[in-house]
N, C-alpha and C positions, 0 to 999 in steps of 0.2 A: 246789833251784836256783830262782832268782827268775824265770827265763825259762820260760814254758810254751809248748809247741808244740801247736797246734790243727789239725794236718794231718788228724786223724780227722774233725773237724767238716766240713772242706772236702771230704773224700772222701765223706762222707754226703750233703752238699748236691749234689755232682756225680754221685752214684750210681756211683762208681768204686772199683775194688778196689785194694789196696796193690800187687798184682802189676802191674796195668795202669799205675798211676802210675809205678812204678819203671821199667817198660819205656819209657814215654814220656819220662821225665826222663833216663834213661840211667844209673841207679844200680842197685845190687843191692837186691833186696827186704830182705835182712838189714840193709844200711846205712840204708835207708828206715825200717825198724822201729826201729833205734837212735835215729834222729832223732824219729820219731813218739812213741816211748815216753819221751822226755825224757832219754835216757842220753847224748846227744851232748854233747861239750864245746865244739864249734864247728861252724859250717856255712859253706861257701864261698858267696860272693855269687853265683857262677855257678850253683851248685846251687839257691840260693834263687830266683834269677831264673827258672831252668827250672821250678821248682815253681809259681811264680806264673804263668808263661806257660801251662803245661798246665792248671792249676786255674782260670785266668782270675780271679786275685785279686791283692791287694796284700800285701806282706810283713807288714803289720799284721794281716792276716786269718789268718796262720799262726803268728805269734809275738806273745806279750804278756808284759809284765813284771808280776810279783806280788811285793810286799814279803814278806820272810821271813828265814830264818836266814842266807842268803848275805850280806845287808847287814851283819849282825853279824860274819860272818867277814871281810869286807872291812875293817871297822873294826879288828878284831884284827890284821890284816896291816899296816895303816897304823901302829897302835901299836907293833908289833914292829919295823917299819922305823925309826920315830922313835927307839925305844929303842936300836937298833943304831947309829944315826947320832949318838947322844949328846946 
């Protein structure tokens, strides 16, 4: 996935545990782990805002884009849609 989540970096900078962050944000530690480990498909803006508020950071401190295979997959999807539309 071309979006990398850097929650662990901010946790280390703030000397905060995953459990403490989850409690303060109001999500389960399991859901935070899914996000932190890059397995999430989406994140709500309200959750992102709460993470930023608790960690005293900007969204760009938590999320960054990296070029990779997903760009190729998007091009394949566009090609498939174009082919289907004739």
